[in-house]
C-alpha positions as CSV (number, residue, x, y, z in Angstrom):
1,M,65.8,47.1,74.9
2,M,69.5,47.7,75.6
3,N,72.1,45.2,74.6
4,R,74.6,43.7,77.0
5,T,77.4,46.0,76.0
6,A,75.3,49.0,76.7
7,V,74.2,47.7,80.0
8,S,77.9,46.9,81.0
9,L,79.0,50.4,79.9
10,A,76.1,51.9,82.0
11,A,77.1,49.9,85.0
12,L,80.8,50.9,84.6
13,A,79.9,54.6,84.2
14,T,77.7,54.4,87.4
15,A,80.5,52.8,89.3
16,A,83.0,55.5,88.1
17,V,80.6,58.3,89.2
18,L,80.2,56.7,92.6
19,L,83.9,56.3,93.1
20,M,84.6,59.9,92.0
21,G,82.0,61.2,94.4
22,T,80.2,64.4,93.5
23,Q,82.9,65.7,91.1
24,F,80.9,64.6,88.1
25,A,77.6,63.6,89.6
26,G,76.8,66.9,91.2
27,P,75.2,67.3,94.7
28,A,72.4,64.9,94.0
29,V,74.7,61.9,94.4
30,S,76.3,61.6,97.8
31,S,80.0,60.9,98.0
32,A,79.4,58.8,101.1
33,L,78.9,55.7,98.9
34,A,82.3,56.3,97.4
35,D,83.9,57.0,100.8
36,E,82.3,53.8,102.2
37,A,83.7,51.7,99.3
38,V,87.2,53.1,99.8
39,A,87.1,52.9,103.6
40,S,86.0,49.3,103.7
41,A,89.1,48.3,101.7
42,D,91.5,50.2,104.0
43,A,89.7,49.7,107.4
44,H,91.6,49.0,110.5
45,D,90.2,47.2,113.6
46,Y,91.2,47.8,117.2
47,V,90.4,46.1,120.4
48,L,89.8,48.2,123.5
49,A,89.8,46.9,127.0
50,I,86.9,48.8,128.7
51,E,86.7,49.4,132.5
52,G,83.5,50.4,134.3
53,M,80.9,48.2,132.7
54,S,78.5,46.9,135.3
55,C,75.6,45.5,133.2
56,A,75.1,43.6,129.9
57,I,72.0,45.4,128.8
58,G,72.7,49.2,129.2
59,C,76.4,49.5,129.1
60,P,77.3,48.1,125.7
61,P,74.9,50.3,123.6
62,A,75.9,53.4,125.6
63,I,79.6,52.7,125.0
64,E,79.0,51.9,121.3
65,S,77.1,55.2,120.9
66,M,79.9,57.2,122.4
67,L,82.7,55.5,120.5
68,E,80.8,55.9,117.2
69,G,81.1,59.6,117.6
70,I,84.9,59.5,117.1
71,H,85.9,60.9,113.6
72,G,86.8,58.0,111.3
73,V,85.1,55.3,113.3
74,T,82.9,53.1,111.0
75,G,81.7,50.5,113.4
76,V,81.8,49.5,117.1
77,S,80.9,46.2,118.8
78,V,81.0,46.0,122.6
79,D,81.2,42.7,124.4
80,F,80.2,42.8,128.1
81,E,81.5,39.3,128.8
82,T,85.1,40.2,127.7
83,Q,84.8,43.8,128.9
84,S,86.0,44.9,125.5
85,A,85.1,46.8,122.3
86,K,86.1,46.1,118.7
87,V,86.3,49.4,116.8
88,S,86.6,49.7,113.0
89,V,88.3,52.8,111.6
90,S,88.2,53.9,108.0
91,G,91.4,54.1,106.0
92,G,93.7,57.0,106.7
93,H,92.5,57.3,110.3
94,Q,94.1,55.9,113.5
95,L,92.4,55.3,116.8
96,S,94.1,56.9,119.7
97,S,93.6,56.2,123.4
98,E,93.1,60.0,123.9
99,A,90.2,60.1,121.4
100,C,88.6,57.1,123.1
101,S,89.1,58.4,126.6
102,K,87.6,61.8,125.5
103,A,84.6,60.1,124.0
104,L,83.9,58.2,127.2
105,E,84.8,61.0,129.7
106,N,82.3,61.7,132.4
107,S,80.5,58.4,131.6
108,G,82.0,56.2,134.3
109,Y,83.8,54.1,131.6
110,S,87.4,54.2,130.8
111,V,89.9,52.6,128.3
112,A,92.4,50.4,130.0
113,S,94.2,49.5,126.8
114,I,94.0,49.7,123.0
115,S,95.6,47.4,120.5
116,P,95.3,46.4,116.8
117,A,92.8,43.5,116.3
118,D,94.2,40.3,114.9
């Protein structure tokens, strides 16, 4: 049975490996976990005013799916009632109206405005 010091050191070593990505762990450990930990600390949220939504059932998931395809986007939540989308972007990335418009092009939806979330 391991003592508390050994368990603490093992936990610390595991955290260090996850934060360093695959540099020490090799390809078996994904660096996505480390990226996720860093991204959540530096995430930025934006609010998009969306035009063209006509139904509460089909439109929000379609828009969410399209916006989630933008590089750096870590989460999207579309609200039919307010005709808006909250988009979370990982640290080091910014959300541009051009990227959002391109993601929604040919879908019948458009971005009326984009602003940082409160």
